[in-house]
N, C-alpha and C positions, 0 to 999 in steps of 0.2 A: 671632498676635496678630489678623493681617489675617482670617485664616479665622474666627476667634472672633467678631469683630465682624460678618462676613459672615453668618453663621449667626443670631447675634443678629437682624440687621436684617430676615431673610427670616421668621425666626419671629414678630418682633413686627409686622411688615406683616402676616401672616397674621392673627393674633389681632385686629389693629385693624380688618381687613376684614371678619374673621366678624361682629365685634360690630356693624357697621354694618347689618347685615341681620338684620332681627328675625324675619322669616319661616320660617327655616331650622330644620331639625330638631336636636335637643340633642346628636345625634352627628357634628354638624359636617359631614356629606356633603351637607345641602342637599335642599330637596325644590321642588316646582313646577317652574319654567323655568330656574332657575338652579343648575348643578351644580357647575362649577368641577372637572373631573376628568379623570384620566388613564384613558383606557378600554383602550389598548394599548400596549404598551412593548417595544422589542428592538432588538438589534444585529445588521444584516444585511450580507452580504458585498457586494452592490450599493454600499451606502454606504461600505463600508470595504476597499477595494481595496488589495491587499497586507498586510493586517492580518487578514481573516477569509476562510476559503473555504466557512464554513457560516453559516446563519441561526441566531440565538440569541434566542428569544421569551422575554419575561420574564412571571413569574407574579404577577399584582396581587391582594392580599389586603389589604382597606380600603385604607389610604393607604401601604402598602409595597409596594414593586416590587423582586422578586428575580429577578437574571439569573444563570445558572450558564456559567461560562466557563472554557475551558480553561486551566492554568497557563502556558501557552505563548504565550497570548494578550498582547499589549501593552496594558495597558488605560488607558494615560495619553495617548491620541489616538484615542478613539473617537466615532464619530457615533451618535446615539441616533435610532431613527425612532419615532415616537409618533402616537397620536390622541386628541384632546381633545373635549370638547363644544364645540358651535358659539359661537365667539366668545370662547374661552379664549385667554388667553396665559400661557406658560410661561417662566420666567425663572429663573435663578441669581444672586442679588446684583444688581447692574446689568445682566447680560447676559440679551438675549431670545434664547431658544431657537428655532431653526427645526429641525423636524422633517427629519431626514435630512441635515443640513447643518452644524449646530454642532459643532464638535470640543471635546471637553472630556475631563479626566483623571477617569476612574471608579476610580482604583485605591484610593481610599477613599469612604465613604458621600456620596453627594450629595442635597442636601435642594433639591428642585424646588418652586418656589412656581405655583402654578395659580390664576390670578385671571380671574374673569367680566368681561369687557370692559366690560358695559352696569351691572351690578349692584355692581362692585367686590368680590364675595365672593370670598374666596379660601382655598386650603387648600394645605398643604404634604405633597408625596409624597416617600417617603424611597426612594432607588434603592441597592441593596445588589448588590455581585458577590460570588458564592460559589464555591467550586469544584465541579465536576459530582459527581454521585454515585459512589461506588464501583463499580469494574467488574471481573470476574472471568472468566477463560476458563473456559467452562462446557461440558462434553460434550453435544452436542445429536443426534448421530445417528452410526449406524453403518452401513459397506456391508460386507456378508459376502458371499463367494462361495459360492454354496448347493453345487451338485454338483460344481464346478470349484475349482482351488486357485490363490489368487494368486500371481503371480510378484511378491514384495511390493516389490522395488527399483524395478520399471519402473512409475511412475505419475506423472501431473502432473494438477495442479488449477489453473484459472485463474477469474476473475471474468467472466461474461458481460457486455459493456459496454452491453447494452440493457435486458437483466431484472434485473441487479446481483446474480444469483445464482452460487454456485460449481458447476462441471461439472468432473467426473473422467474422464480416461483412464486406463486401467488394463490389467493383464495377467491373464488366466485362462488355465489350461492346459485346452484342449479336450479332452473325454474321447475323442472318436472317434480324433483323428489324434495325441494325447498332446502336442500343440505348443503353444505359448505364443503367443497371439492377444488383440488389443486387444478392449476394451470400454468403454462411455460411458456416463454416468450422469450426471443432473442432481440437485443438491439443491433441493427444491421448498417448502422452509420449515419440511417436518415428516418428509419422508423422502427416500430417494434412489429415484429413478426413471430406468431404463435407457432410452437413446434408441439407437434401430436395434437391429438383430441384434447378439446377444453373439456375440463371437468373429468379428468382421466382416473382420478384416485376414487376410495371409498371415501366416506365422510369424515372429515378433518375436525380433530379436537384442538389441534394447536402444535406447538413443539416443532414447526415447521423450520428446516435448514436445508441448505444447497451446497453440493461441493462436485468439483469434477477430478476424475484420474488424470494421470500425466498424459493420456491420449486424447482428452477433451470429452469422455464420456460423463453425462450428467448424473448423479445420484440425489435423491430428495429424501428426507427424514420427515415424519409427521406421528401426531398421535392418532391412532386409526380406531375411530368410533365403529367402525364395521368389522374390527376384530373380534374374535371369540370372546376376549375381555376387552370391554368398551375402554379406548385410549391406551392401549398396549401399542408399542411403537412399531411402526412399518417403514422400510426403504424400498423405493422404487427406483428402476433406471431406465432410460430411454436406449433402444438398441438401432436407433437410426430409422425404425418404422413404427413402433408402438413402447408403451410405457409398460414395463413388467415388474413384478414383486421380486425383490431379491431373497432367496430362501423362502421363509413363511412369513405371512403377514402376521403381526402382532408376535415377534419372536421373543420378547419377553411376557410371559403369562400374568402380569402384573400391569394395573395402569400407570402411566407417567406423569409427573407434573406437566401440565398443559403449556406453561408460559417459557420453559427453557429445555432446549435440547441442542445436541452439537454433533456434528457429522464430519468425518475426514475420511479420506482415502490414502492409504501411505504408497510409497513409490513402485511397490510390487503389485498394487491393487487390491490391498486388505481393507475392509471399511472397519472404521472404527465409531462408534457411538457412545455418547455419554447422555446419560439422562439421570433424573432425580426419580424414586420411586413414589409413587401416590396411591397406592394401596395399603389401607390400614391392616393392621395386624399380619403383614407379610415381612419377609426378609429384607426386601429392598425400601421400606417406607422411609422416605425423606433421606435417602442415602444416595451417595454418588454412585452409580452403577456404570459400569464398562461392558460394552458388548463388541464383538468382533466377529466378521464373516470372512473366511478363507476360500469359499468355494463349495465347501462340504457341508456347512451348515453354521449356525451361530451359536456362540459360546457367550455366557454373561454372569457378571458376578460384581460384587462391589468392590470399589478400590480398596485394595489393601492397606493394611497399617495406619488407617487413619485414626486420630484420638477419638475416643468413644465420648469426649465432651461436645462434640459436633453433633447439635441436633438437627440440622438440616443441611441442604446443599443448594446453590440456586448458581443462575447464570453460566452454566457451563459454556466453554470455550475450546475448540480443538483445531489446529493447525498443522499441517504437514511442512517439516523441513528435512532435506536430507533423506534419511533412511527411516526417519521417526515420526511420530506425531506428537506433538506437546499439548498438553490440557491444561488449562485454568479453570477453577471453581472457586465460588464465593461461599463462605461457611457462616453458618449462624449457632452462636453457642460459644461456651467458654473458651478462650483461646482461639477464636474463629479467625477472622480475617480471610486472606485468600492462599491457596495452595497450588503448585503447579508440580505436574508429573510429566513422565515421559513414558511413551509405549512405542516399544522396538520388537516386530516380529513375535507379538503376543506376551511380552514380559514388561511388566509396569514397574518402574523406579520413580522413588519422591526426589524431586528437585529442592522445593521448598514448600516447608510446612508450617502454618501458624505464622504468617509474616506479610510482609507488602503494604503495611499502613502504618499510621502514625499510632502510637499507644493510646491517645486520647481520643482517637475516632469512637463515635458511638452510632455511627451508620453507615452501612455499605450499599452500594448499587451494582450497576451492570459493569463488565469489564472488557477489555478486547486486547489481544496478540497480534503482533506482526514480527517479522524478522529481516534484518539488514543481511545484505548479501555475505557476510562474513559471519553469520551464524548468530549474531547479537539478537536476543530477543528484546523486544520493547513491549512493555507490559503498562495498559492502562487501567488505574484503579480510580474509584470515586469515594470519597469519604467525608464524613460530616464532623468537624472538629470544632469544637466550642461553639457550635451554633453556626460555622461557617461551612458552606458546600463548596468542596474543593476537587478539582481532578488532579491527578498524580500520575507521571509517567515514571518507569521503573526501566531499567535495563539489567539483563542479566544474560551471560555468557556460560552456555554449559560445558563442564570441564575446566573452568577458569575461575567462575566466581563463587564464594561460599554462600552468598547472599545477593539479594537484587540490591540495586544502588539505586536513588533517586536521580533523575534526569532533569535538570533544571527546576525552576521553581514550582510550586503548585499554581494552577489556574483557576480563579476563582469564578463561581457562579452563583446564580440565585436560588436554583433548587435542582433536584435531579430529574431530569427527563432521559429521553432516549439520548445514548452517547457512544462512539466508537472512535476507532483510531486507524490510521494507515501510514506506511512510509512512501515517500516517494522513491524513484529511482536514484536520488543523490543522497538519500538517507535522511531526508527532512521529515519528522512526525507532523503528521496534520491531526487535529481532533476535531471531530464535528459533534454538535449537540443540538438540541432544542432549547430555547430561552423563551419564556413568557409564562401566561396564565395557565391555569390548570385546563388540560384539555387541548386548548389551541396554543401551538406553539412557532416559533420562526428559527430557521437554520442559522446555527453559527458555526464558523469555520476560525480555528485558530492554529497558525505554524508556528515552529521554531526558528530562530534566527541565530545559525551556529556561528556567525561572526560575532554578533553581539552578545551571544550566550543569553538569549532571553526569548520568551515566548513574545509574539507579535500581538497587537491589539486584535480582539475579535472581529471578524466581518460577518455581518449579516446577508444572507444568499437569499434572494428573491424576497423582497419587502413587501410584495403585493400579494402572497400567498402564503396562507398559513399551512402548517405541517402536522400531522398527528404526532403524539408524544411517543408513540412507539415504532421502534424498527427505524433503522438507518443504516446507510453503505455508504463506503468510501474506499476507492482503489487507483491505484496507477499501474498501468499497463508498461511492457518491457521498453516503450519509447518514451515514458515518463508522460503520458496523456493521462489526467486526472478524470476520474468519473465520482459523480456524488448523486443518490439517489434516497427518494423518501415519498411517503404517501400523502396526498393532501387530506387536510383535515375536514373540508366543506363539503356536503354530499352535492352531485354525485362525486363519490371518492375516484381520485386518479393518482396514477404513481408518476411522479416527476423526476425525470432524468437531466442533470447537469453536468456540463464539461469545462474543464479548465482552459479558458482560450485566452489566446495572445489577445491584446488591445493595444491601441497607439499609447506611447509613454505618457502624454500628459490626460488620460482617462483615468479617473479616479475608481 
């Protein structure tokens, strides 16, 4: 009843004030010196800290204002930023609105009265919040090995933090030597462009990873069959003209597990590498090994204070956030599951040990880490519980949470293949995984609806193309543009890039 009276008051004032001015045009928008209009309107991250991470500008048609906001945004406590004609006053009921300051509930349409302070002429502008247009994962580019053959499982893709474009490190078989070596390419918005010499590395055994420093310089990690100890780790970087080894090649004098390796670069440029030792009768055998490089040389050692009941470590992940590098590993052995660590300026601290999974779980697989803007870590685990294959996302905030908390319900799948996760700029988690028979799989993407508080139904991406069961990529740039990458299953192998693009609202 109060809302009805408020709307009647607003509408009545608008009609009365409009009637008081006789020199206005019949369409009610006015002419001459008196406008009484909103010329721009939107919700901006700067005004809505903790609610928005992107800016959302409204579309003004006549006296209708439409702003498309994600479903995950809390619309009950928003500050609108707007511009009006000189001398105009904006109000809703008895409340005067200040641009970028007044908090109001926009979960239902809001009628704003705009009045000219000199003439008292006024108009009502209606603000409506709508859902964003539908988006679908659309194939936008393909990278094919021309004369060489892809080693399809050994690739990594990352977004460059400077130009916000996807870059890809991948393996090709060099024709002359018949050895698998690294190549590097950039998606320039329309095609893949190779950077540096193709087959620039020594022979690759696996454990490939890619990372950028804050200036956009790329670094790659791989198990180096050309090192003095075969499959010892090597890191290389591109200086703008050529690829060069960082420090020394094979910087750990032992072989590493060729299936798993993680690379990160902290905010100061120090390089962090996490591997699993694979050399029998060595101090690193099957243990989580952490190495760092600060410019003067490599230092390496096992991650300290880990339970001796862990018999092996796999699926390492490392992510930079703030001044630290956060590390996740999957453990095998009594009291295993997953562990989380934080590396800061050479010092390692334990965040979570022996946790992050259902006590009935009997099998574990790959994992993924991403961060919300407020520092909340989202951690994707996979676990087999009572015969069921499940993905489970957890959240953990360093310094606030004593243990990770499940985020939403678990997501069922038929078996474990490749899988990973990323947050979009609105903080919505996306899980991407492969689904299908052994070997040949199809891409599946599932996202979380924060309003309904549930995972949406999985979407199959590119039903006409099978995807290799190893290696996936998903990320969102600063403008919330989503990228998804995977290697094809059918020879000749090709890397396929997808982009989350807008479609007409009636398109499924």
